[in-house]
LUMKOLLUM-887123 format. One record per residue (C-alpha): residue number from 1; x, y, z. Coordinates in steps of 0.1 Angstrom, whole numbers, plus 5000, padded with zeros to 4 digits. Each point is the difference from the previous one (the first is absolute). Last residue first. Layout:
BEGIN
<atom pos="NUM" x="X" y="Y" z="Z"/>
...
This chain:
BEGIN
<atom pos="305" x="6635" y="8502" z="2426"/>
<atom pos="304" x="4992" y="4966" z="4985"/>
<atom pos="303" x="5004" y="5012" z="4965"/>
<atom pos="302" x="5036" y="5010" z="5005"/>
<atom pos="301" x="5008" y="4966" z="5014"/>
<atom pos="300" x="4986" y="4981" z="4971"/>
<atom pos="299" x="5018" y="5023" z="4975"/>
<atom pos="298" x="5034" y="4997" z="5017"/>
<atom pos="297" x="4997" y="4962" z="5006"/>
<atom pos="296" x="4988" y="4994" z="4965"/>
<atom pos="295" x="5029" y="5020" z="4985"/>
<atom pos="294" x="5025" y="4981" z="5021"/>
<atom pos="293" x="4986" y="4966" z="4992"/>
<atom pos="292" x="5000" y="5007" z="4963"/>
<atom pos="291" x="5036" y="5013" z="5000"/>
<atom pos="290" x="5011" y="4971" z="5022"/>
<atom pos="289" x="4986" y="4973" z="4978"/>
<atom pos="288" x="5016" y="5015" z="4969"/>
<atom pos="287" x="5033" y="5008" z="5016"/>
<atom pos="286" x="5005" y="4966" z="5017"/>
<atom pos="285" x="5014" y="4985" z="4968"/>
<atom pos="284" x="5033" y="5020" z="5001"/>
<atom pos="283" x="5011" y="4996" z="5036"/>
<atom pos="282" x="4987" y="4964" z="5003"/>
<atom pos="281" x="4964" y="4987" z="5004"/>
<atom pos="280" x="4991" y="4965" z="5012"/>
<atom pos="279" x="4979" y="5014" z="5029"/>
<atom pos="278" x="4993" y="5037" z="5002"/>
<atom pos="277" x="5006" y="5013" z="5035"/>
<atom pos="276" x="4979" y="5031" z="5010"/>
<atom pos="275" x="5005" y="5024" z="5028"/>
<atom pos="274" x="4975" y="5026" z="5011"/>
<atom pos="273" x="5004" y="5032" z="5021"/>
<atom pos="272" x="4972" y="5024" z="5010"/>
<atom pos="271" x="4995" y="5034" z="5014"/>
<atom pos="270" x="5037" y="5003" z="5008"/>
<atom pos="269" x="5021" y="5014" z="5028"/>
<atom pos="268" x="4992" y="4973" z="5026"/>
<atom pos="267" x="5036" y="4988" z="4997"/>
<atom pos="266" x="4991" y="4963" z="5008"/>
<atom pos="265" x="4985" y="4994" z="4965"/>
<atom pos="264" x="5029" y="5017" z="4983"/>
<atom pos="263" x="5025" y="4979" z="5020"/>
<atom pos="262" x="4982" y="4968" z="4991"/>
<atom pos="261" x="4998" y="5009" z="4963"/>
<atom pos="260" x="5037" y="5008" z="5000"/>
<atom pos="259" x="5008" y="4966" z="5014"/>
<atom pos="258" x="4979" y="4982" z="4974"/>
<atom pos="257" x="5014" y="5021" z="4971"/>
<atom pos="256" x="5036" y="4994" z="5010"/>
<atom pos="255" x="4994" y="4963" z="5006"/>
<atom pos="254" x="4984" y="4995" z="4966"/>
<atom pos="253" x="5025" y="5020" z="4980"/>
<atom pos="252" x="5031" y="4985" z="5017"/>
<atom pos="251" x="5025" y="5019" z="4978"/>
<atom pos="250" x="5030" y="4978" z="5008"/>
<atom pos="249" x="4979" y="4968" z="4998"/>
<atom pos="248" x="4987" y="5010" z="4966"/>
<atom pos="247" x="5035" y="5009" z="4988"/>
<atom pos="246" x="5014" y="4966" z="5010"/>
<atom pos="245" x="4971" y="4982" z="4984"/>
<atom pos="244" x="5005" y="5018" z="4967"/>
<atom pos="243" x="5037" y="4991" z="5000"/>
<atom pos="242" x="4992" y="4964" z="5009"/>
<atom pos="241" x="4974" y="4998" z="4972"/>
<atom pos="240" x="5026" y="5012" z="4975"/>
<atom pos="239" x="5025" y="4973" z="5012"/>
<atom pos="238" x="4973" y="4973" z="4999"/>
<atom pos="237" x="4992" y="5009" z="4964"/>
<atom pos="236" x="4967" y="5016" z="4989"/>
<atom pos="235" x="4982" y="4985" z="4971"/>
<atom pos="234" x="4967" y="4999" z="5019"/>
<atom pos="233" x="5003" y="5019" z="5033"/>
<atom pos="232" x="5013" y="4987" z="5033"/>
<atom pos="231" x="4979" y="5014" z="5028"/>
<atom pos="230" x="5003" y="5033" z="5018"/>
<atom pos="229" x="4995" y="5002" z="5037"/>
<atom pos="228" x="5003" y="5037" z="5009"/>
<atom pos="227" x="4982" y="5012" z="4970"/>
<atom pos="226" x="4980" y="4968" z="4995"/>
<atom pos="225" x="4973" y="5009" z="5025"/>
<atom pos="224" x="4992" y="5033" z="4981"/>
<atom pos="223" x="4999" y="5033" z="5018"/>
<atom pos="222" x="4974" y="5025" z="5013"/>
<atom pos="221" x="4997" y="5031" z="5022"/>
<atom pos="220" x="4970" y="5023" z="5003"/>
<atom pos="219" x="5002" y="5031" z="5021"/>
<atom pos="218" x="4973" y="5025" z="5011"/>
<atom pos="217" x="5007" y="5036" z="5009"/>
<atom pos="216" x="4999" y="5019" z="5033"/>
<atom pos="215" x="5010" y="5036" z="4993"/>
<atom pos="214" x="5023" y="5013" z="5027"/>
<atom pos="213" x="5002" y="5009" z="5036"/>
<atom pos="212" x="5035" y="5012" z="5010"/>
<atom pos="211" x="5024" y="4979" z="5020"/>
<atom pos="210" x="5016" y="4981" z="4971"/>
<atom pos="209" x="5015" y="4968" z="5016"/>
<atom pos="208" x="4980" y="4976" z="4979"/>
<atom pos="207" x="5010" y="5018" z="4968"/>
<atom pos="206" x="5037" y="5001" z="5011"/>
<atom pos="205" x="4999" y="4962" z="5004"/>
<atom pos="204" x="4986" y="4996" z="4965"/>
<atom pos="203" x="5026" y="5023" z="4985"/>
<atom pos="202" x="5027" y="4979" z="5016"/>
<atom pos="201" x="4983" y="4968" z="4987"/>
<atom pos="200" x="5002" y="5014" z="4965"/>
<atom pos="199" x="5038" y="4996" z="5000"/>
<atom pos="198" x="4996" y="4962" z="4999"/>
<atom pos="197" x="5036" y="4994" z="4992"/>
<atom pos="196" x="4998" y="5021" z="4969"/>
<atom pos="195" x="4968" y="4984" z="4987"/>
<atom pos="194" x="4987" y="4971" z="5021"/>
<atom pos="193" x="4966" y="5016" z="5004"/>
<atom pos="192" x="4996" y="4997" z="4962"/>
<atom pos="191" x="4962" y="5000" z="5003"/>
<atom pos="190" x="4982" y="4970" z="4985"/>
<atom pos="189" x="4967" y="5019" z="4995"/>
<atom pos="188" x="4996" y="5033" z="5019"/>
<atom pos="187" x="4966" y="5018" z="4999"/>
<atom pos="186" x="4999" y="5031" z="5021"/>
<atom pos="185" x="4966" y="5016" z="5007"/>
<atom pos="184" x="4990" y="5036" z="5008"/>
<atom pos="183" x="5029" y="5016" z="4981"/>
<atom pos="182" x="5026" y="5027" z="5006"/>
<atom pos="181" x="4992" y="5004" z="5037"/>
<atom pos="180" x="5025" y="4973" z="5010"/>
<atom pos="179" x="5030" y="5020" z="4987"/>
<atom pos="178" x="5031" y="4982" z="5013"/>
<atom pos="177" x="4988" y="4966" z="5011"/>
<atom pos="176" x="4971" y="4996" z="4975"/>
<atom pos="175" x="5020" y="5015" z="4971"/>
<atom pos="174" x="5029" y="4977" z="5007"/>
<atom pos="173" x="4976" y="4971" z="5002"/>
<atom pos="172" x="4986" y="5008" z="4965"/>
<atom pos="171" x="5035" y="5004" z="4986"/>
<atom pos="170" x="5009" y="4966" z="5013"/>
<atom pos="169" x="4969" y="4988" z="4983"/>
<atom pos="168" x="5012" y="5014" z="4967"/>
<atom pos="167" x="5033" y="4984" z="5006"/>
<atom pos="166" x="4981" y="4967" z="5001"/>
<atom pos="165" x="4964" y="5009" z="4990"/>
<atom pos="164" x="4983" y="5033" z="5005"/>
<atom pos="163" x="4966" y="5014" z="5006"/>
<atom pos="162" x="4989" y="5035" z="5013"/>
<atom pos="161" x="4966" y="5007" z="5013"/>
<atom pos="160" x="4977" y="5031" z="5002"/>
<atom pos="159" x="4965" y="5004" z="5014"/>
<atom pos="158" x="4972" y="5025" z="4994"/>
<atom pos="157" x="5015" y="5025" z="4975"/>
<atom pos="156" x="4977" y="5027" z="4989"/>
<atom pos="155" x="4995" y="5002" z="4962"/>
<atom pos="154" x="4992" y="5030" z="4978"/>
<atom pos="153" x="5037" y="5007" z="4992"/>
<atom pos="152" x="5003" y="4966" z="4983"/>
<atom pos="151" x="5027" y="5006" z="4974"/>
<atom pos="150" x="5017" y="5032" z="5012"/>
<atom pos="149" x="4997" y="5003" z="5037"/>
<atom pos="148" x="4994" y="4963" z="5009"/>
<atom pos="147" x="5022" y="4982" z="4976"/>
<atom pos="146" x="5028" y="5025" z="4993"/>
<atom pos="145" x="5001" y="5011" z="5036"/>
<atom pos="144" x="5003" y="4964" z="5013"/>
<atom pos="143" x="5028" y="4994" z="4975"/>
<atom pos="142" x="5021" y="5031" z="5011"/>
<atom pos="141" x="4992" y="4999" z="5037"/>
<atom pos="140" x="4995" y="4966" z="5015"/>
<atom pos="139" x="5018" y="4981" z="4971"/>
<atom pos="138" x="5030" y="5023" z="4995"/>
<atom pos="137" x="5004" y="5004" z="5038"/>
<atom pos="136" x="5001" y="4962" z="5003"/>
<atom pos="135" x="5026" y="4998" z="4972"/>
<atom pos="134" x="5022" y="5027" z="5017"/>
<atom pos="133" x="4998" y="4981" z="5033"/>
<atom pos="132" x="5006" y="4966" z="4984"/>
<atom pos="131" x="5032" y="5010" z="4982"/>
<atom pos="130" x="5026" y="4981" z="5021"/>
<atom pos="129" x="5016" y="4975" z="4977"/>
<atom pos="128" x="5021" y="4995" z="4969"/>
<atom pos="127" x="5007" y="4964" z="4993"/>
<atom pos="126" x="5026" y="4977" z="5015"/>
<atom pos="125" x="4986" y="4965" z="4998"/>
<atom pos="124" x="5025" y="4971" z="5002"/>
<atom pos="123" x="4992" y="4968" z="4980"/>
<atom pos="122" x="4985" y="4969" z="5016"/>
<atom pos="121" x="4972" y="4995" z="4975"/>
<atom pos="120" x="4973" y="5014" z="5024"/>
<atom pos="119" x="5022" y="5031" z="5005"/>
<atom pos="118" x="5028" y="5000" z="5026"/>
<atom pos="117" x="4999" y="5028" z="5026"/>
<atom pos="116" x="5016" y="5034" z="4999"/>
<atom pos="115" x="5007" y="5021" z="5031"/>
<atom pos="114" x="4990" y="5036" z="4996"/>
<atom pos="113" x="5010" y="5029" z="5023"/>
<atom pos="112" x="4986" y="5034" z="5008"/>
<atom pos="111" x="4964" y="4992" z="4994"/>
<atom pos="110" x="4972" y="5013" z="4977"/>
<atom pos="109" x="4972" y="4973" z="4997"/>
<atom pos="108" x="4997" y="4979" z="4968"/>
<atom pos="107" x="4972" y="5003" z="4974"/>
<atom pos="106" x="5013" y="5027" z="4978"/>
<atom pos="105" x="5036" y="4988" z="4998"/>
<atom pos="104" x="4995" y="4963" z="4993"/>
<atom pos="103" x="4970" y="5011" z="4978"/>
<atom pos="102" x="5023" y="5017" z="4976"/>
<atom pos="101" x="5012" y="4966" z="4987"/>
<atom pos="100" x="4967" y="4999" z="4982"/>
<atom pos="99" x="4974" y="4971" z="5000"/>
<atom pos="98" x="4976" y="4988" z="4973"/>
<atom pos="97" x="5025" y="5001" z="4971"/>
<atom pos="96" x="5002" y="5009" z="4963"/>
<atom pos="95" x="4981" y="5033" z="4997"/>
<atom pos="94" x="5004" y="5016" z="5034"/>
<atom pos="93" x="4986" y="5034" z="5010"/>
<atom pos="92" x="5004" y="4995" z="5037"/>
<atom pos="91" x="4978" y="4994" z="5030"/>
<atom pos="90" x="4971" y="5015" z="5019"/>
<atom pos="89" x="4965" y="4983" z="4997"/>
<atom pos="88" x="4970" y="5019" z="5011"/>
<atom pos="87" x="4967" y="4982" z="5004"/>
<atom pos="86" x="4968" y="5020" z="5008"/>
<atom pos="85" x="4973" y="4983" z="5020"/>
<atom pos="84" x="4963" y="5006" z="5001"/>
<atom pos="83" x="4984" y="4996" z="5035"/>
<atom pos="82" x="4979" y="4968" z="5002"/>
<atom pos="81" x="4964" y="4997" z="4989"/>
<atom pos="80" x="5009" y="4979" z="4970"/>
<atom pos="79" x="5016" y="4974" z="5022"/>
<atom pos="78" x="4999" y="4967" z="4980"/>
<atom pos="77" x="5007" y="5017" z="4966"/>
<atom pos="76" x="5024" y="5024" z="5018"/>
<atom pos="75" x="5022" y="4971" z="5010"/>
<atom pos="74" x="5007" y="4992" z="4963"/>
<atom pos="73" x="5009" y="5036" z="4994"/>
<atom pos="72" x="5024" y="5002" z="5029"/>
<atom pos="71" x="5018" y="4968" z="4990"/>
<atom pos="70" x="5002" y="5011" z="4964"/>
<atom pos="69" x="5016" y="5033" z="5009"/>
<atom pos="68" x="5024" y="4983" z="5023"/>
<atom pos="67" x="5011" y="4976" z="4972"/>
<atom pos="66" x="5005" y="5028" z="4976"/>
<atom pos="65" x="5021" y="5020" z="5024"/>
<atom pos="64" x="5021" y="4971" z="5013"/>
<atom pos="63" x="5033" y="4997" z="4982"/>
<atom pos="62" x="5005" y="5033" z="4984"/>
<atom pos="61" x="4985" y="5016" z="5031"/>
<atom pos="60" x="5030" y="4990" z="5020"/>
<atom pos="59" x="4987" y="5019" z="5030"/>
<atom pos="58" x="4962" y="5002" z="5001"/>
<atom pos="57" x="4979" y="5028" z="5015"/>
<atom pos="56" x="4964" y="4991" z="5009"/>
<atom pos="55" x="4975" y="5028" z="5002"/>
<atom pos="54" x="4964" y="4999" z="5014"/>
<atom pos="53" x="4974" y="5023" z="4985"/>
<atom pos="52" x="4974" y="5026" z="5009"/>
<atom pos="51" x="4980" y="5024" z="4978"/>
<atom pos="50" x="4972" y="4978" z="4985"/>
<atom pos="49" x="4969" y="5023" z="4998"/>
<atom pos="48" x="4999" y="5001" z="4962"/>
<atom pos="47" x="5020" y="4971" z="4985"/>
<atom pos="46" x="5038" y="5003" z="5001"/>
<atom pos="45" x="5019" y="5018" z="4972"/>
<atom pos="44" x="5033" y="4983" z="4993"/>
<atom pos="43" x="5003" y="5009" z="4963"/>
<atom pos="42" x="4987" y="4966" z="4988"/>
<atom pos="41" x="4969" y="5006" z="5022"/>
<atom pos="40" x="4995" y="4982" z="5032"/>
<atom pos="39" x="4983" y="4966" z="5004"/>
<atom pos="38" x="5032" y="4982" z="4990"/>
<atom pos="37" x="5016" y="5013" z="5032"/>
<atom pos="36" x="5033" y="5018" z="4999"/>
<atom pos="35" x="5035" y="4991" z="4988"/>
<atom pos="34" x="5033" y="5019" z="5003"/>
<atom pos="33" x="5035" y="4992" z="4987"/>
<atom pos="32" x="5029" y="5024" z="5009"/>
<atom pos="31" x="5033" y="4991" z="4983"/>
<atom pos="30" x="5030" y="5018" z="5014"/>
<atom pos="29" x="5029" y="5017" z="4982"/>
<atom pos="28" x="5031" y="5016" z="5015"/>
<atom pos="27" x="5011" y="5028" z="4977"/>
<atom pos="26" x="5018" y="5018" z="5028"/>
<atom pos="25" x="4975" y="5029" z="4997"/>
<atom pos="24" x="4971" y="4975" z="5005"/>
<atom pos="23" x="4980" y="4978" z="4977"/>
<atom pos="22" x="4966" y="4984" z="5006"/>
<atom pos="21" x="4986" y="4978" z="4974"/>
<atom pos="20" x="4962" y="4996" z="5001"/>
<atom pos="19" x="4978" y="4970" z="4993"/>
<atom pos="18" x="4962" y="4997" z="4999"/>
<atom pos="17" x="4974" y="4974" z="5008"/>
<atom pos="16" x="4963" y="5000" z="4996"/>
<atom pos="15" x="4998" y="4972" z="4975"/>
<atom pos="14" x="5032" y="4979" z="4994"/>
<atom pos="13" x="5014" y="5007" z="4966"/>
<atom pos="12" x="5013" y="4982" z="4969"/>
<atom pos="11" x="4997" y="5019" z="4967"/>
<atom pos="10" x="4982" y="4981" z="4973"/>
<atom pos="9" x="5013" y="4973" z="4976"/>
<atom pos="8" x="4972" y="4990" z="4976"/>
<atom pos="7" x="4990" y="4963" z="4995"/>
<atom pos="6" x="4975" y="4985" z="4976"/>
<atom pos="5" x="4979" y="4969" z="5006"/>
<atom pos="4" x="4978" y="4981" z="4976"/>
<atom pos="3" x="5030" y="4987" z="4981"/>
<atom pos="2" x="5009" y="4978" z="5030"/>
<atom pos="1" x="4970" y="4978" z="4994"/>
């Protein structure tokens, strides 16, 4: 029976996706991954008469770009009348890892001092930090220009969103509080509010106190129930578990998100704010559920307006 089959290795690809490498004068390299609807041409040409699209920007594109593309395409099957969506992942040209150490710099707010906190295994963290402003400018100017002036010049952008997890979500909150007109919707999954003695809370307070009228975005917050209350994992020693538990209690993921949600609700400065708690998910496992929930929230909200 097996002899009836022959196999030929062909190039692997995901239809209607493309990848660019961006390099600056300092030889810093970024990976820009873009996907567009399956109904469009392979070169990105939309059908005649279709000239508007939503855009979702993803931090840590290495980790979530393909998943986000699949989520949007599966949703499109059930909502064929919805506005087309462009996915833009921004990350690093890695070959042997999902995450780069550079994210610690790109995704954290600029600040005068830094106080390290123990990592999940109890070790001290002292990475580079403070590059979020430059990274935000890179996304909203350089990457946005590439996508919508060079690749899709015929499109008018309807709604934009930015998604991040962990440090990526800290970056999302930093953008919200310091440059709220950058995006229409801010999607923050398991934000590292604890970072640098909760420095982001200072930016949050300044955001509330800003006197001038500003763009009124939408905000989506989420976390996993096991992030603040971890359980003993298989093959984990009691000592290892105690270290994880101590870090979880210091970071207070659930409490921090819950309290920020209430403050955002009471501020009156947002069009909408939602909080989701994913049961039985920890900091790593929550990503898949949160990514899907965030994308559905953004697209559902945009279609209601």
